[in-house]
Backbone as a chain_set.jsonl record, in Angstrom:
{"seq": "METYKFQMTKLTRNDWIEIGLKSLRDHGFTSLKADKLAKQNNVSRGSFYGYFQSIEAFHAAIFEGWLAQSEAIASELATQPNPEDKLIYLIDAAAKSDLPLERAIRSWAHLDANITERVQEIDKFRIGILVDVLSLLLEDKQTARARAKLLYASALGVAFLPKEYSGMNATDLSELKTLFGR", "coords": {"N": [[3.227, 30.563, -91.245], [2.844, 29.198, -88.109], [3.044, 30.489, -84.836], [3.9, 29.378, -81.702], [3.25, 30.152, -78.42], [4.732, 29.752, -75.325], [3.008, 29.289, -72.462], [3.057, 30.214, -69.131], [1.919, 29.076, -65.994], [0.068, 30.902, -63.59], [0.687, 31.242, -60.257], [-0.631, 31.519, -56.97], [0.197, 32.769, -53.687], [-0.933, 31.03, -51.807], [-1.246, 28.793, -53.453], [1.442, 28.076, -53.809], [2.076, 27.359, -51.171], [0.377, 25.155, -50.804], [1.443, 23.476, -52.781], [3.977, 23.138, -51.676], [3.295, 21.816, -49.244], [2.23, 19.439, -50.289], [4.462, 18.424, -51.655], [6.228, 18.112, -49.506], [4.792, 16.192, -48.02], [4.747, 14.044, -49.869], [7.413, 13.673, -50.69], [9.223, 14.481, -48.782], [11.254, 16.708, -46.709], [13.569, 17.528, -48.121], [12.716, 17.999, -50.671], [11.782, 20.534, -50.892], [12.555, 22.857, -52.612], [13.078, 25.845, -54.364], [13.763, 26.082, -57.177], [13.328, 23.477, -58.186], [10.591, 23.016, -57.529], [9.386, 25.109, -58.933], [9.998, 24.443, -61.585], [8.663, 21.955, -61.793], [6.079, 22.852, -61.683], [5.741, 24.454, -63.832], [6.403, 27.19, -63.78], [8.141, 30.3, -63.288], [11.129, 30.904, -61.347], [10.935, 33.411, -60.379], [8.244, 33.727, -59.849], [7.998, 32.284, -57.504], [9.768, 33.759, -55.799], [8.427, 36.121, -55.792], [6.561, 35.891, -53.84], [7.878, 34.86, -51.623], [10.622, 35.796, -49.785], [12.815, 34.292, -49.288], [14.025, 30.894, -49.173], [13.767, 30.002, -46.613], [11.671, 31.586, -45.662], [9.616, 30.503, -47.171], [9.624, 27.897, -46.136], [8.769, 28.483, -43.539], [6.184, 29.393, -44.112], [5.029, 27.06, -45.111], [5.089, 25.483, -42.83], [3.355, 26.999, -41.26], [1.034, 26.583, -42.722], [0.537, 23.893, -42.174], [0.184, 24.128, -39.411], [-2.158, 25.634, -39.345], [-4.092, 23.723, -39.815], [-4.335, 22.364, -37.36], [-5.224, 24.485, -35.805], [-7.703, 24.968, -36.983], [-9.098, 22.681, -36.262], [-9.173, 23.025, -33.486], [-10.765, 25.329, -33.356], [-13.189, 24.376, -34.399], [-13.764, 22.504, -32.465], [-14.697, 24.013, -30.342], [-17.321, 24.405, -31.024], [-18.637, 22.124, -30.415], [-21.204, 20.578, -28.522], [-21.052, 19.26, -25.967], [-18.961, 17.574, -23.48], [-18.579, 14.816, -24.219], [-19.153, 14.837, -26.973], [-17.124, 16.535, -27.776], [-14.834, 14.957, -27.261], [-15.326, 12.804, -29.012], [-15.29, 14.196, -31.427], [-12.559, 15.039, -31.495], [-11.216, 12.558, -31.589], [-12.229, 11.526, -33.981], [-11.238, 13.509, -35.72], [-8.495, 13.063, -35.458], [-8.356, 10.517, -36.566], [-8.931, 11.077, -39.193], [-6.864, 12.623, -39.983], [-4.038, 13.944, -41.831], [-1.867, 11.736, -42.132], [0.579, 11.04, -43.558], [1.625, 13.64, -43.979], [1.918, 14.524, -41.352], [3.888, 12.733, -40.478], [5.967, 13.492, -42.203], [6.441, 16.155, -41.382], [7.387, 15.716, -38.805], [9.671, 14.233, -39.341], [11.132, 16.181, -40.654], [11.521, 17.869, -38.51], [13.546, 16.578, -37.173], [15.745, 17.421, -38.498], [15.89, 20.152, -38.344], [16.274, 22.562, -36.007], [14.622, 24.75, -35.379], [12.137, 23.97, -36.404], [11.768, 21.725, -34.835], [11.385, 22.887, -32.312], [9.001, 24.314, -32.793], [7.236, 22.196, -33.422], [7.177, 20.905, -30.972], [5.841, 22.862, -29.495], [3.335, 22.744, -30.729], [2.636, 20.133, -30.064], [2.338, 20.409, -27.266], [0.188, 22.203, -27.235], [-1.846, 20.653, -28.51], [-2.004, 18.444, -26.745], [-2.764, 19.816, -24.469], [-5.351, 20.626, -25.196], [-6.591, 18.116, -25.313], [-6.318, 17.35, -22.596], [-7.942, 19.289, -21.41], [-10.478, 18.584, -22.47], [-10.76, 15.893, -21.589], [-10.664, 16.357, -18.87], [-13.132, 17.402, -18.391], [-14.635, 15.153, -18.515], [-13.633, 13.355, -16.696], [-13.078, 12.917, -13.222], [-10.638, 13.125, -11.965], [-7.845, 15.062, -12.411], [-5.19, 14.25, -12.847], [-5.508, 11.72, -13.981], [-6.829, 12.465, -16.294], [-4.794, 13.942, -17.563], [-2.836, 11.925, -17.936], [-4.248, 10.125, -19.61], [-4.688, 11.791, -21.769], [-2.094, 12.186, -22.767], [-1.501, 9.537, -23.507], [-3.491, 9.044, -25.438], [-2.811, 10.95, -27.363], [-0.214, 10.107, -28.022], [-0.866, 7.644, -29.114], [-2.37, 8.435, -31.357], [-0.407, 9.797, -32.84], [1.435, 7.745, -33.168], [0.199, 6.038, -34.961], [0.766, 7.158, -37.406], [3.266, 6.23, -37.969], [3.158, 3.559, -38.292], [3.22, 0.492, -40.259], [1.657, 0.556, -43.488], [-0.634, -1.173, -43.67], [-1.609, -1.144, -41.098], [-2.12, 1.439, -40.467], [-4.511, 2.86, -40.9], [-7.644, 3.893, -39.398], [-10.506, 2.247, -38.345], [-14.118, 1.999, -37.868], [-14.48, 0.333, -35.64], [-12.023, 0.579, -34.304], [-12.154, 3.295, -33.605], [-14.388, 3.275, -31.925], [-13.408, 1.727, -29.815], [-11.366, 3.398, -28.87], [-12.862, 5.594, -27.995], [-14.267, 4.414, -25.889], [-12.144, 3.546, -24.257], [-10.814, 5.955, -23.591], [-12.754, 7.636, -22.702], [-15.35, 7.931, -20.295]], "CA": [[3.878, 29.834, -90.184], [2.18, 29.431, -86.839], [3.946, 30.648, -83.716], [3.34, 28.926, -80.432], [3.818, 30.803, -77.246], [4.726, 28.933, -74.124], [2.35, 30.032, -71.393], [3.333, 29.736, -67.791], [0.814, 29.148, -65.058], [0.197, 31.901, -62.523], [0.413, 30.652, -58.953], [-0.785, 32.429, -55.84], [0.968, 32.4, -52.489], [-1.559, 29.825, -51.266], [-0.887, 27.678, -54.343], [2.802, 27.679, -53.465], [2.049, 26.67, -49.877], [-0.221, 23.831, -51.052], [2.46, 22.713, -53.523], [5.003, 22.785, -50.696], [2.76, 20.793, -48.347], [2.126, 18.181, -51.043], [5.82, 17.948, -51.893], [6.723, 17.648, -48.207], [4.063, 14.959, -47.724], [5.07, 12.97, -50.811], [8.841, 13.476, -50.965], [10.059, 14.882, -47.66], [11.777, 18.06, -46.562], [14.592, 17.871, -49.114], [12.072, 18.359, -51.941], [11.293, 21.917, -50.802], [13.526, 23.737, -53.278], [12.388, 26.761, -55.274], [13.999, 25.729, -58.583], [12.682, 22.197, -58.488], [9.136, 23.181, -57.473], [8.997, 25.988, -60.041], [10.075, 23.657, -62.811], [7.593, 20.958, -61.75], [4.784, 23.513, -61.811], [5.753, 25.257, -65.042], [6.463, 28.616, -63.452], [9.509, 30.793, -63.107], [11.568, 31.125, -59.959], [10.436, 34.738, -60.009], [6.921, 33.526, -59.248], [8.26, 31.868, -56.125], [10.359, 34.851, -55.037], [7.438, 37.19, -55.685], [5.804, 35.675, -52.606], [8.756, 34.467, -50.525], [11.929, 36.438, -49.935], [13.863, 33.281, -49.156], [13.53, 29.532, -48.994], [13.394, 29.91, -45.198], [10.323, 32.167, -45.55], [8.742, 29.481, -47.735], [9.528, 26.829, -45.141], [7.923, 28.993, -42.456], [4.8, 29.425, -44.611], [4.569, 25.666, -45.172], [4.823, 25.072, -41.452], [2.135, 27.695, -40.842], [-0.071, 25.886, -43.378], [0.28, 22.701, -41.366], [-0.324, 24.612, -38.131], [-3.541, 26.084, -39.547], [-4.967, 22.555, -39.71], [-4.588, 22.159, -35.931], [-6.035, 25.609, -35.323], [-9.071, 24.773, -37.476], [-9.701, 21.641, -35.41], [-9.441, 23.647, -32.187], [-11.914, 26.228, -33.527], [-14.388, 23.551, -34.558], [-14.005, 21.853, -31.183], [-15.478, 24.932, -29.509], [-18.734, 24.342, -31.406], [-19.233, 20.862, -29.956], [-22.072, 20.964, -27.414], [-20.781, 18.68, -24.652], [-17.645, 16.926, -23.406], [-18.545, 13.573, -24.987], [-19.057, 15.208, -28.387], [-15.782, 17.092, -27.981], [-13.899, 13.839, -27.342], [-15.603, 12.095, -30.266], [-14.791, 15.054, -32.511], [-11.098, 14.98, -31.527], [-10.799, 11.226, -32.042], [-12.54, 11.471, -35.415], [-10.292, 14.386, -36.425], [-7.206, 12.354, -35.483], [-8.478, 9.399, -37.503], [-9.001, 11.62, -40.559], [-5.735, 13.537, -40.207], [-3.105, 13.665, -42.924], [-0.756, 11.053, -41.47], [1.861, 11.219, -44.253], [2.14, 14.986, -43.723], [2.351, 14.527, -39.947], [5.158, 11.999, -40.454], [6.973, 14.315, -42.891], [6.757, 17.297, -40.512], [8.195, 15.223, -37.686], [10.988, 13.893, -39.892], [11.756, 17.478, -40.891], [11.923, 18.397, -37.201], [14.827, 15.962, -36.79], [16.817, 18.084, -39.242], [15.818, 21.604, -38.204], [15.994, 22.874, -34.604], [13.483, 25.661, -35.309], [10.936, 23.163, -36.614], [11.637, 20.895, -33.632], [10.795, 23.73, -31.271], [7.61, 24.599, -33.167], [6.462, 20.953, -33.299], [6.979, 20.7, -29.536], [4.78, 23.796, -29.1], [2.068, 22.19, -31.229], [2.331, 18.968, -29.239], [1.823, 20.913, -25.988], [-1.128, 22.776, -27.533], [-2.787, 19.559, -28.762], [-2.196, 17.689, -25.504], [-3.544, 20.693, -23.598], [-6.754, 20.526, -25.598], [-7.066, 16.803, -24.851], [-6.447, 17.395, -21.136], [-9.142, 20.079, -21.102], [-11.68, 17.806, -22.792], [-10.855, 14.742, -20.686], [-10.939, 16.869, -17.521], [-14.583, 17.571, -18.295], [-15.24, 13.822, -18.432], [-13.045, 12.592, -15.594], [-12.966, 13.717, -11.998], [-9.243, 13.255, -11.569], [-7.027, 15.791, -13.4], [-4.007, 13.436, -13.139], [-5.947, 10.683, -14.909], [-7.104, 13.162, -17.559], [-3.494, 14.271, -18.167], [-2.215, 10.671, -18.372], [-4.993, 9.612, -20.759], [-4.461, 12.706, -22.902], [-0.78, 11.856, -23.339], [-1.612, 8.231, -24.161], [-4.311, 9.194, -26.642], [-2.016, 11.693, -28.337], [0.854, 9.218, -28.477], [-1.499, 6.645, -29.984], [-2.72, 9.088, -32.625], [0.837, 10.033, -33.578], [2.053, 6.464, -33.482], [-0.455, 5.48, -36.15], [1.438, 7.715, -38.59], [4.534, 5.545, -38.189], [2.912, 2.13, -38.475], [3.135, 0.066, -41.662], [0.42, 0.995, -44.131], [-1.787, -2.028, -43.382], [-2.085, -0.872, -39.742], [-2.172, 2.881, -40.214], [-5.859, 3.411, -40.935], [-8.511, 3.615, -38.257], [-11.864, 1.941, -38.766], [-15.157, 2.323, -36.882], [-14.224, -0.445, -34.422], [-10.9, 1.229, -33.622], [-12.645, 4.544, -33.019], [-15.265, 2.931, -30.803], [-12.556, 1.298, -28.703], [-10.7, 4.592, -28.321], [-13.869, 6.377, -27.271], [-14.519, 3.7, -24.639], [-10.93, 3.532, -23.46], [-10.414, 7.262, -23.093], [-13.909, 8.345, -22.152], [-15.68, 7.553, -18.905]], "C": [[3.244, 30.222, -88.855], [3.215, 29.514, -85.717], [3.232, 30.198, -82.452], [4.054, 29.643, -79.3], [3.67, 29.867, -76.054], [4.101, 29.763, -73.009], [2.656, 29.402, -70.049], [2.104, 29.959, -66.923], [1.102, 30.217, -64.01], [-0.211, 31.24, -61.21], [0.267, 31.748, -57.905], [0.114, 31.971, -54.698], [0.397, 31.117, -51.895], [-1.286, 28.601, -52.129], [0.502, 27.153, -53.996], [2.836, 26.905, -52.143], [1.464, 25.27, -50.043], [0.756, 22.92, -51.803], [3.554, 22.249, -52.556], [4.531, 21.7, -49.737], [2.67, 19.438, -49.039], [3.515, 17.587, -51.278], [6.439, 17.405, -50.608], [6.099, 16.299, -47.869], [4.583, 13.794, -48.576], [6.557, 12.651, -50.918], [9.768, 13.911, -49.838], [10.62, 16.287, -47.778], [12.748, 18.459, -47.669], [13.995, 18.249, -50.473], [11.654, 19.827, -51.99], [12.331, 22.906, -51.319], [12.81, 24.555, -54.341], [12.539, 26.346, -56.737], [13.215, 24.487, -58.988], [11.153, 22.35, -58.524], [8.632, 24.075, -58.601], [8.966, 25.207, -61.352], [8.934, 22.64, -62.886], [6.221, 21.58, -62.014], [4.726, 24.515, -62.957], [5.651, 26.758, -64.769], [7.921, 29.016, -63.288], [9.85, 30.867, -61.623], [11.085, 32.485, -59.467], [9.058, 34.668, -59.38], [7.071, 33.163, -57.775], [8.735, 33.059, -55.296], [9.472, 36.101, -54.998], [6.638, 37.103, -54.387], [6.689, 35.404, -51.393], [10.139, 35.052, -50.76], [13.08, 35.445, -49.881], [13.223, 31.908, -49.04], [13.104, 29.331, -47.541], [11.992, 30.48, -44.968], [9.281, 31.196, -46.103], [8.544, 28.341, -46.741], [8.627, 27.247, -43.985], [6.456, 29.007, -42.88], [4.221, 28.015, -44.708], [4.221, 25.182, -43.77], [3.538, 25.723, -40.948], [0.897, 27.071, -41.487], [-0.459, 24.627, -42.634], [-0.336, 23.089, -40.026], [-1.79, 25.031, -38.237], [-4.526, 24.923, -39.448], [-5.314, 22.271, -38.245], [-5.467, 23.265, -35.364], [-7.485, 25.476, -35.777], [-9.797, 23.723, -36.636], [-10.061, 22.233, -34.051], [-10.64, 24.588, -32.264], [-13.212, 25.447, -33.629], [-14.753, 22.86, -33.251], [-14.899, 22.711, -30.292], [-16.97, 24.874, -29.833], [-19.415, 23.057, -30.945], [-19.969, 21.105, -28.643], [-21.736, 20.402, -26.036], [-19.447, 17.938, -24.665], [-17.546, 15.627, -24.218], [-18.395, 13.86, -26.475], [-17.682, 15.8, -28.712], [-14.761, 15.965, -28.134], [-14.084, 13.077, -28.655], [-15.075, 12.9, -31.449], [-13.265, 14.96, -32.621], [-10.593, 13.632, -32.027], [-11.068, 11.079, -33.534], [-11.565, 12.323, -36.225], [-8.925, 13.721, -36.525], [-7.239, 11.226, -36.506], [-8.455, 9.868, -38.953], [-7.796, 12.495, -40.906], [-4.826, 13.04, -41.327], [-1.838, 13.05, -42.322], [0.568, 11.158, -42.226], [2.471, 12.609, -44.037], [2.651, 15.09, -42.286], [3.726, 13.849, -39.821], [6.275, 12.839, -41.079], [7.394, 15.511, -42.04], [7.687, 16.846, -39.39], [9.576, 14.763, -38.142], [11.793, 15.158, -40.148], [12.29, 18.04, -39.572], [13.235, 17.785, -36.719], [16.01, 16.661, -37.449], [16.907, 19.584, -38.986], [15.377, 21.944, -36.779], [14.796, 23.81, -34.453], [12.17, 24.894, -35.464], [10.697, 22.263, -35.405], [10.936, 21.67, -32.532], [9.32, 24.007, -31.553], [6.716, 23.362, -33.032], [6.194, 20.665, -31.817], [5.893, 21.634, -28.989], [3.408, 23.271, -29.519], [1.667, 20.983, -30.395], [1.746, 19.404, -27.894], [0.415, 21.473, -26.162], [-2.165, 21.659, -27.689], [-3.056, 18.75, -27.493], [-3.01, 18.514, -24.517], [-5.032, 20.647, -23.921], [-7.337, 19.195, -25.116], [-7.255, 16.775, -23.338], [-7.712, 18.158, -20.762], [-10.413, 19.278, -21.344], [-11.835, 16.635, -21.823], [-11.12, 15.168, -19.247], [-12.428, 17.114, -17.314], [-15.296, 16.235, -18.089], [-14.792, 13.032, -17.206], [-12.878, 13.48, -14.375], [-11.522, 14.017, -11.623], [-8.411, 13.888, -12.68], [-5.784, 14.986, -13.795], [-4.354, 12.354, -14.159], [-6.216, 11.297, -16.276], [-5.793, 13.468, -18.285], [-2.819, 13.001, -18.708], [-2.926, 10.117, -19.609], [-4.8, 10.502, -21.987], [-3.127, 12.392, -23.575], [-0.826, 10.518, -24.076], [-2.408, 8.309, -25.459], [-3.525, 9.909, -27.737], [-0.891, 10.833, -28.898], [0.306, 8.144, -29.411], [-1.81, 7.238, -31.355], [-1.475, 9.347, -33.469], [1.486, 8.729, -34.022], [1.469, 5.82, -34.722], [0.259, 5.952, -37.418], [2.718, 6.95, -38.93], [4.387, 4.029, -38.324], [2.969, 1.765, -39.959], [1.734, 0.359, -42.203], [-0.802, 0.146, -43.756], [-2.352, -1.828, -41.979], [-2.388, 0.603, -39.505], [-3.573, 3.477, -40.239], [-6.631, 3.094, -39.674], [-9.913, 3.355, -38.782], [-12.84, 2.25, -37.635], [-14.935, 1.578, -35.569], [-13.091, 0.179, -33.616], [-11.366, 2.501, -32.906], [-13.535, 4.275, -31.812], [-14.457, 2.512, -29.588], [-11.848, 2.487, -28.065], [-11.67, 5.425, -27.495], [-14.161, 5.749, -25.916], [-13.319, 3.776, -23.712], [-10.621, 4.882, -22.825], [-11.561, 8.116, -22.58], [-14.115, 7.954, -20.706], [-15.435, 6.102, -18.676]], "O": [[3.124, 31.401, -88.519], [4.145, 28.71, -85.658], [2.1, 30.598, -82.181], [5.282, 29.72, -79.245], [2.613, 29.279, -75.823], [4.616, 30.824, -72.658], [2.521, 28.192, -69.871], [1.354, 30.917, -67.111], [2.247, 30.405, -63.599], [-1.327, 30.739, -61.079], [0.954, 32.768, -57.951], [0.716, 30.899, -54.76], [1.148, 30.217, -51.521], [-1.115, 27.498, -51.61], [0.715, 25.944, -53.901], [3.549, 25.908, -52.022], [1.992, 24.307, -49.487], [0.876, 21.736, -51.49], [4.0, 21.104, -52.617], [5.277, 20.765, -49.444], [2.995, 18.409, -48.446], [3.715, 16.383, -51.117], [7.095, 16.363, -50.62], [6.803, 15.368, -47.476], [4.827, 12.7, -48.066], [6.935, 11.513, -51.198], [10.982, 13.726, -49.933], [10.479, 16.956, -48.802], [12.746, 19.609, -48.108], [14.706, 18.767, -51.334], [11.214, 20.307, -53.035], [12.904, 23.686, -50.559], [12.027, 24.019, -55.125], [11.547, 26.266, -57.461], [12.529, 24.47, -60.01], [10.503, 21.866, -59.451], [7.565, 23.824, -59.163], [8.014, 25.308, -62.126], [8.31, 22.487, -63.935], [5.313, 20.911, -62.509], [3.797, 25.317, -63.053], [4.915, 27.484, -65.437], [8.808, 28.171, -63.168], [8.968, 30.888, -60.764], [10.856, 32.676, -58.273], [8.735, 35.45, -58.486], [6.354, 33.678, -56.917], [8.188, 33.342, -54.23], [9.75, 37.034, -54.245], [6.109, 38.101, -53.898], [6.295, 35.687, -50.261], [10.751, 34.83, -51.805], [14.179, 35.72, -50.364], [12.016, 31.79, -48.832], [12.177, 28.568, -47.27], [11.216, 29.935, -44.182], [8.184, 31.085, -45.557], [7.422, 27.878, -46.534], [7.815, 26.454, -43.507], [5.581, 28.666, -42.084], [3.044, 27.808, -44.415], [3.187, 24.55, -43.556], [2.727, 25.075, -40.287], [-0.169, 27.031, -40.872], [-1.643, 24.327, -42.48], [-1.276, 22.443, -39.563], [-2.57, 24.803, -37.313], [-5.671, 25.117, -39.041], [-6.466, 21.971, -37.929], [-6.348, 23.01, -34.543], [-8.399, 25.834, -35.035], [-10.982, 23.873, -36.339], [-11.142, 21.968, -33.526], [-11.446, 24.638, -31.335], [-14.216, 25.813, -33.018], [-15.933, 22.655, -32.967], [-15.753, 22.192, -29.574], [-17.796, 25.253, -29.002], [-20.632, 22.917, -31.069], [-19.436, 21.758, -27.746], [-22.099, 21.008, -25.028], [-18.872, 17.7, -25.728], [-16.515, 15.375, -24.842], [-17.608, 13.208, -27.162], [-17.148, 15.585, -29.801], [-13.918, 16.008, -29.03], [-13.108, 12.745, -29.328], [-14.479, 12.338, -32.369], [-12.736, 14.817, -33.723], [-9.643, 13.576, -32.807], [-10.226, 10.564, -34.269], [-11.117, 11.908, -37.293], [-8.267, 13.805, -37.563], [-6.267, 11.005, -37.227], [-8.011, 9.137, -39.838], [-7.723, 13.045, -42.005], [-4.854, 11.869, -41.706], [-0.867, 13.751, -42.041], [1.604, 11.351, -41.59], [3.689, 12.742, -43.924], [3.703, 15.682, -42.04], [4.611, 14.353, -39.13], [7.388, 12.893, -40.556], [8.578, 15.843, -41.985], [8.662, 17.527, -39.07], [10.547, 14.895, -37.398], [12.996, 15.2, -39.887], [13.378, 18.615, -39.528], [13.957, 18.407, -35.94], [17.149, 16.51, -37.007], [17.889, 20.22, -39.368], [14.247, 21.653, -36.388], [14.031, 23.678, -33.498], [11.208, 25.145, -34.737], [9.554, 22.061, -34.996], [10.006, 21.169, -31.899], [8.488, 23.94, -30.648], [5.575, 23.464, -32.581], [5.1, 20.229, -31.457], [5.115, 21.241, -28.12], [2.444, 23.347, -28.758], [0.495, 20.823, -30.054], [0.761, 18.826, -27.434], [-0.455, 21.24, -25.322], [-3.233, 21.708, -27.078], [-4.203, 18.412, -27.2], [-3.856, 17.971, -23.806], [-5.869, 20.631, -23.019], [-8.443, 19.153, -24.577], [-8.246, 16.234, -22.849], [-8.468, 17.723, -19.894], [-11.324, 19.292, -20.517], [-12.924, 16.409, -21.295], [-11.735, 14.423, -18.484], [-12.925, 17.041, -16.19], [-16.408, 16.184, -17.564], [-15.503, 12.14, -16.742], [-12.57, 14.665, -14.498], [-11.231, 15.055, -11.029], [-8.284, 13.321, -13.765], [-5.365, 15.032, -14.951], [-3.589, 12.101, -15.089], [-5.869, 10.711, -17.301], [-5.699, 13.272, -19.497], [-2.289, 13.008, -19.819], [-2.268, 9.686, -20.556], [-4.756, 10.009, -23.114], [-3.04, 12.338, -24.802], [-0.249, 10.386, -25.155], [-2.03, 7.703, -26.462], [-3.571, 9.514, -28.902], [-0.644, 10.831, -30.104], [0.955, 7.782, -30.393], [-1.544, 6.619, -32.385], [-1.493, 9.137, -34.682], [2.021, 8.634, -35.127], [2.175, 5.129, -35.456], [0.34, 5.209, -38.396], [3.197, 7.019, -40.061], [5.378, 3.31, -38.455], [2.788, 2.628, -40.818], [0.759, 0.402, -41.453], [-1.887, 0.687, -43.546], [-3.456, -2.289, -41.69], [-2.871, 0.966, -38.433], [-3.791, 4.528, -39.636], [-6.313, 2.14, -38.964], [-10.448, 4.14, -39.565], [-12.434, 2.71, -36.567], [-15.176, 2.133, -34.496], [-13.182, 0.295, -32.394], [-11.013, 2.744, -31.752], [-13.444, 4.967, -30.798], [-14.777, 2.892, -28.461], [-11.747, 2.564, -26.841], [-11.322, 5.904, -26.415], [-14.289, 6.452, -24.914], [-13.463, 4.041, -22.518], [-10.217, 4.952, -21.664], [-11.336, 9.215, -22.073], [-13.159, 7.679, -19.982], [-15.655, 5.606, -17.572]]}, "num_chains": 1, "name": "protein.A"}
């Protein structure tokens, strides 16, 4: 008689964060439950609690995973050689961003005051980067600040448009570069 042993998958902390980001993106904040995610991924709850002392700690790690994406863009921005390339890089990064995740994070922020506060910090950080880049291209700081807010609002707004309007093509990017550049 053959005995079959059920083998559970071993997940790392980063695996859990990626699973959480995907679940948040695909199903929203309410899907971020240890039992449900463990079962879906064929692991024990102990695997989850081996890395996160609480569901709140998991939520914080998921948010930090999302935040790391913005920090990576800011780091890469520093390698761009001139203001025009910096603006093009930021517009391209916005066009390639994970819009469903952005939408899910912002929906989550409506339910959690801590997340709301953190999202507002990220918004200030991102707009600040845009102001800095546009200030290099425009003589007037007020105009740079106004255009940065408009560009950021446009980039975020795309995440909430119906699917047939949510993508950005080469023509859209060219228009943005012209509109918000010199």
